[in-house]
N, C-alpha and C positions, 0 to 999 in steps of 0.2 A: 480228703479222701480222693483217690484217683479211680477213674473208670478202668476196670480190669480188661477191657477190650481195646479201647483206643488210647488210654492214658490221660485223657483230659481230666482236669480238676472237676470234681462233682460238687456243685453248690446246692445246699439244702440236702434233702434226703435222696439217696440213690435208689435205683430200681433193682430189686433182686430178681434175677432170671435164672432159668435152667437151660444150659446149652449142652446137649449131648450128655446129660447126666451130671454135669458139673454146675454147682450153684455159684453165681457170680454177682457182684454188685457193680452196676454199670450206670452210665449217664443216660439222659433221656434220648439222645441220638442213637444209642446202641441197644436200647431196650427191645427193639423189634427183631433182634438176632436170636432170640430164644423165647421160651415160655415164661411169662411173668408170674411170680409167686406172690401171694399175699398171706397174711396170717389172720385167722379168725378165732376169737375167744368164745367158746361155748361151754357153759357150765364149769367155768374155771380152768378149762383145758385149752391150750393153744393148739390149733390145727393149722397146718400149712395147706393152702388151697392153690392149685395151679390154675392160672388163667390162660386158657389156650388161645394163642394168636397165630395167625398164618404168618410165616416168615416171608418177607418180601424178597424176591430174588434181586440180586444186584445186577443192574443192567449197565453195561459199559457202552455208551454211544459215542463218547468222546474221550480222547486221551491227550496227554501233554505232548507237544511237539518235542522232538529229540533235543533241540538246542535251546530249550526254554530258559536255561540259566544265562546263556549269552545274550538273549533278547532282553531279559530283565536288566542285566548289568549295562548293556548298551543304552537302553532307554533311560535308565536312572542317570547315567553319566551325561547323556545328551541334555538332560534338564538341569544338570549341575547339582544334583542332590547327592548327599552322602547316604550311606546305608541307614544311618540313624534317622535322617530326615524322611526317607521313604518309609521306614518302619513306623514313625509317628503318624504319617499320613494315612496308613492303612490300619493303625492301632494294633501293631504287632511289635515284637521285640526285634532289636537290631540284630541279635544273634541268629534269629530265624532268617532274615534277609541274607546274612553272610553265608549261612549253611545252604540256602537255596542257590545262591550265586556260585558257590563252590561245588554244587551238585552233590552235597553230602546227604541231603534229604530230598524227598519228593514232597512238594507242598500239598496240603489238604485242599479239596475243591473250593472251600470258602476263601482261602488265602489266594488261590488262583483267580477267583472272581474279583477280589479286591485289586489284585495287581493288574488284571486286564482293564479294569475300570479306570484306575488312577494313571496307568501308563498308556492307555489307549492303544493296546496291542491285542493280538489274538494269540494265546498260548496253548489253545487246544485245537484239535482237528477231529473231524468225524472218523469213526472206525467203521470200516465196511464189514459186514457180516461174512464170516468164512463158512462156506458150505462144505461139508465133508461127505465124500462119496463112500458108499459101501455100507458096512454094518451100522446099526443104530448106536449112537454114542451113549445112550442111557444105560446100556447093558455091558459096557466095556469092563473087562477085568484087567488086572495087572499083567497077566499072561498075554493079553491081546496087544499090549503096548510094548512089552520088553522082549527082546530077542535074547534067549539064553544060549550062551556058548559054553560048551563043556571044556574044562581045563585039560590040556594035553599032558600026558604023563611021560 
């Protein structure tokens, strides 16, 4: 079974959560993105009980450097490793390394950490907080963001 949010393989029993009214089966890493559900049997009747959890906001303090794929390829080749050898060293599939080097996918944070450690490079950089002047962002509507132009007849 695969996680319905991130697509990872779920080992053991998944977690059933409710995200904006939709019930999903997810892995343990994604269970905090919704309210966890559990079932309770009382007097022969199965009741679904929601366990309310506060959703952790995703905080982006670092992001991948723009040329991360070139850095990975350069460092791998400098060491004389094939994509398969690098994949074995970080316990991932060679196809993942190929896709990362071709910039077909963006690697997960765990993979980035492994690559940084084994290649002894920095693939992430600090992101500066952007301050917005004017109205509060919390109450923006679509009309505040979009400029509507009327079609000329």
